[in-house]
PAZATI-925661 format. One record per residue (C-alpha): residue in one letter; residue number from 1; x negated, y negated, z negated. Coordinates in steps of 0.001 Angstrom, whole numbers. Last residue first. Layout:
! residues N
["A"; NUM; [X; Y; Z]]
...
//
This chain:
! residues 184
["X"; 184; [-2637; -17250; 15345]]
["X"; 183; [-4971; -17640; 11758]]
["X"; 182; [-2383; -19235; 9299]]
["X"; 181; [-3242; -20902; 6198]]
["X"; 180; [220; -20662; 3419]]
["X"; 179; [-160; -23007; 635]]
["X"; 178; [1444; -21916; -2371]]
["X"; 177; [4956; -20171; -3144]]
["X"; 176; [4163; -16798; -2803]]
["X"; 175; [7237; -14012; -3937]]
["X"; 174; [7382; -12407; -942]]
["X"; 173; [3961; -12957; -463]]
["X"; 172; [2848; -10285; -3486]]
["X"; 171; [5466; -9826; -5692]]
["X"; 170; [3193; -8729; -8684]]
["X"; 169; [-796; -10148; -7920]]
["X"; 168; [-2243; -6771; -8723]]
["X"; 167; [-5575; -7397; -10353]]
["X"; 166; [-9169; -6100; -10259]]
["X"; 165; [-11858; -6957; -12829]]
["X"; 164; [-13165; -3288; -13404]]
["X"; 163; [-13853; -2260; -9429]]
["X"; 162; [-15884; 1372; -10146]]
["X"; 161; [-14587; 3698; -7234]]
["X"; 160; [-11287; 4436; -9058]]
["X"; 159; [-10807; 836; -9841]]
["X"; 158; [-10603; -272; -6448]]
["X"; 157; [-8586; 2706; -5377]]
["X"; 156; [-5778; 2036; -7974]]
["X"; 155; [-5786; -1743; -7077]]
["X"; 154; [-5030; -713; -3634]]
["X"; 153; [-2159; 1555; -4727]]
["X"; 152; [-570; -1494; -6150]]
["X"; 151; [-1495; -3809; -3552]]
["X"; 150; [610; -1349; -1024]]
["X"; 149; [3410; -1949; -3639]]
["X"; 148; [3218; -5763; -4543]]
["X"; 147; [5827; -6703; -1850]]
["X"; 146; [3856; -8431; 1552]]
["X"; 145; [458; -7988; 210]]
["X"; 144; [-2352; -8803; -2501]]
["X"; 143; [-4791; -7950; -4495]]
["X"; 142; [-6513; -10521; -6891]]
["X"; 141; [-10268; -9743; -7828]]
["X"; 140; [-12315; -10662; -10363]]
["X"; 139; [-16190; -10818; -9331]]
["X"; 138; [-18763; -8320; -10921]]
["X"; 137; [-18096; -5722; -8133]]
["X"; 136; [-18467; -7773; -5295]]
["X"; 135; [-16711; -6495; -2312]]
["X"; 134; [-17650; -5956; 1454]]
["X"; 133; [-19459; -2755; 473]]
["X"; 132; [-15756; -932; -122]]
["X"; 131; [-15114; -1236; 3464]]
["X"; 130; [-14577; 2353; 4395]]
["X"; 129; [-12090; 2260; 1818]]
["X"; 128; [-10258; -659; 2368]]
["X"; 127; [-9478; -274; 6068]]
["X"; 126; [-6103; 1467; 5400]]
["X"; 125; [-5540; -1059; 3118]]
["X"; 124; [-5973; -4083; 5540]]
["X"; 123; [-9180; -5530; 4633]]
["X"; 122; [-8730; -9561; 4970]]
["X"; 121; [-9882; -12285; 3113]]
["X"; 120; [-7934; -14933; 597]]
["X"; 119; [-9213; -18913; 1075]]
["X"; 118; [-5646; -20110; 1545]]
["X"; 117; [-3251; -17340; 839]]
["X"; 116; [-2043; -15438; 3875]]
["X"; 115; [530; -16444; 6969]]
["X"; 114; [1011; -15214; 10370]]
["X"; 113; [-2763; -13546; 10945]]
["X"; 112; [-2424; -11459; 7505]]
["X"; 111; [896; -10080; 8728]]
["X"; 110; [-1376; -9163; 12067]]
["X"; 109; [-4410; -8142; 10416]]
["X"; 108; [-2318; -5508; 8469]]
["X"; 107; [-1498; -6265; 4394]]
["X"; 106; [-4540; -6114; 1890]]
["X"; 105; [-5109; -9618; 852]]
["X"; 104; [-7775; -9795; -1097]]
["X"; 103; [-8155; -13231; -2827]]
["X"; 102; [-11254; -13407; -4983]]
["X"; 101; [-12722; -14584; -8124]]
["X"; 100; [-15289; -17611; -8349]]
["X"; 99; [-12887; -20470; -7905]]
["X"; 98; [-11029; -19114; -11215]]
["X"; 97; [-7393; -18782; -10492]]
["X"; 96; [-4916; -21290; -10088]]
["X"; 95; [-3121; -21325; -6901]]
["X"; 94; [-2472; -17468; -8104]]
["X"; 93; [189; -18324; -11211]]
["X"; 92; [3098; -17959; -9537]]
["X"; 91; [2024; -14738; -8208]]
["X"; 90; [2326; -13519; -11778]]
["X"; 89; [-1230; -10844; -12499]]
["X"; 88; [-924; -7498; -12936]]
["X"; 87; [-3413; -5247; -14962]]
["X"; 86; [-1225; -1880; -15406]]
["X"; 85; [-1277; -298; -11704]]
["X"; 84; [1296; 2173; -11565]]
["X"; 83; [1355; 6058; -11494]]
["X"; 82; [4377; 7999; -10688]]
["X"; 81; [4475; 10982; -12718]]
["X"; 80; [5404; 14477; -11139]]
["X"; 79; [4769; 17765; -13305]]
["X"; 78; [8495; 17968; -14192]]
["X"; 77; [9631; 16730; -10231]]
["X"; 76; [8130; 19911; -8744]]
["X"; 75; [6739; 18707; -5773]]
["X"; 74; [7796; 17997; -2629]]
["X"; 73; [5838; 18853; 332]]
["X"; 72; [4934; 15602; 2627]]
["X"; 71; [4365; 15878; 6519]]
["X"; 70; [3705; 12340; 8687]]
["X"; 69; [4434; 12059; 12192]]
["X"; 68; [3066; 8656; 13274]]
["X"; 67; [4608; 7629; 16733]]
["X"; 66; [2309; 5550; 19805]]
["X"; 65; [3679; 8367; 21869]]
["X"; 64; [2162; 11534; 19436]]
["X"; 63; [-206; 10927; 16482]]
["X"; 62; [87; 13795; 13935]]
["X"; 61; [-539; 13450; 10050]]
["X"; 60; [-1272; 15351; 7475]]
["X"; 59; [266; 17537; 4585]]
["X"; 58; [428; 14580; 1252]]
["X"; 57; [1353; 16808; -1280]]
["X"; 56; [3879; 14736; -4174]]
["X"; 55; [2315; 13443; -7348]]
["X"; 54; [3845; 10177; -7307]]
["X"; 53; [180; 8712; -7057]]
["X"; 52; [-1513; 10928; -4188]]
["X"; 51; [2288; 10528; -2161]]
["X"; 50; [1869; 7049; -2465]]
["X"; 49; [-1298; 6650; -1463]]
["X"; 48; [-740; 9256; 1380]]
["X"; 47; [2528; 7357; 2775]]
["X"; 46; [769; 4244; 2556]]
["X"; 45; [-2652; 4663; 4273]]
["X"; 44; [-1363; 5901; 7842]]
["X"; 43; [1993; 3833; 7015]]
["X"; 42; [53; 514; 7377]]
["X"; 41; [514; 1512; 11411]]
["X"; 40; [4082; 1071; 11189]]
["X"; 39; [5591; 3247; 13900]]
["X"; 38; [6882; 5721; 11278]]
["X"; 37; [8539; 9675; 11739]]
["X"; 36; [8140; 11301; 8281]]
["X"; 35; [8218; 14962; 8130]]
["X"; 34; [9546; 16161; 5101]]
["X"; 33; [8718; 19316; 2997]]
["X"; 32; [10392; 21644; 496]]
["X"; 31; [8910; 22953; -2524]]
["X"; 30; [11064; 21798; -4859]]
["X"; 29; [14470; 21094; -3506]]
["X"; 28; [14806; 17513; -1474]]
["X"; 27; [17234; 14517; -2595]]
["X"; 26; [14588; 12748; -4313]]
["X"; 25; [12297; 12674; -1770]]
["X"; 24; [14735; 11197; 454]]
["X"; 23; [14773; 8498; -1692]]
["X"; 22; [10716; 8033; -1813]]
["X"; 21; [10401; 8026; 1628]]
["X"; 20; [12851; 5553; 2687]]
["X"; 19; [10905; 3001; -165]]
["X"; 18; [7764; 4545; 1483]]
["X"; 17; [8836; 3354; 5524]]
["X"; 16; [10396; 534; 3831]]
["X"; 15; [7449; -1259; 1874]]
["X"; 14; [6262; -1758; 4575]]
["X"; 13; [7316; -1843; 7915]]
["X"; 12; [10520; -426; 9766]]
["X"; 11; [10486; 285; 13762]]
["X"; 10; [10562; 3892; 12712]]
["X"; 9; [11387; 5218; 9820]]
["X"; 8; [13184; 8766; 11171]]
["X"; 7; [13194; 10805; 8044]]
["X"; 6; [13405; 14541; 9317]]
["X"; 5; [13988; 17281; 6435]]
["X"; 4; [13052; 21221; 5485]]
["X"; 3; [10424; 21468; 8612]]
["X"; 2; [9315; 23640; 10615]]
["X"; 1; [6418; 22867; 13396]]
//
């Protein structure tokens, strides 16, 4: 398949595949195609959601020999406006939230297993849409990931699907200093 540029992010985990994709996309001409080769399972959801939120076109995914090969097309930068979820929450206040609210961790299962906010529930971002029925629309939901990027995209998805009281936890687990629970 002919592409204008290739980017290898194998071995990298969130947020690096998106960071590298964004940086590379900024160097391309409008209409150029980019092939991103990744081994991060989270990229299956992260890259399409990033492309959607930035106005670039996500063309598709090919899985081959344990690698995830994504295809994207750069769109006109004058028509590209990155969307960030407006309602954020300071990670330093996470331990003081109401007991009737929910902390939703959207990292991959292995990330969650090695350390998560006590009492949080895990639904990896790539599985979130198919599991929306597990969440109560009447509860306040604080969404967390490693850095705040996947959780931002997850908050946008939740809001589009009728969840009003949703907050992106800024800095994610990278900034969390509270009690960590492990399930391994």
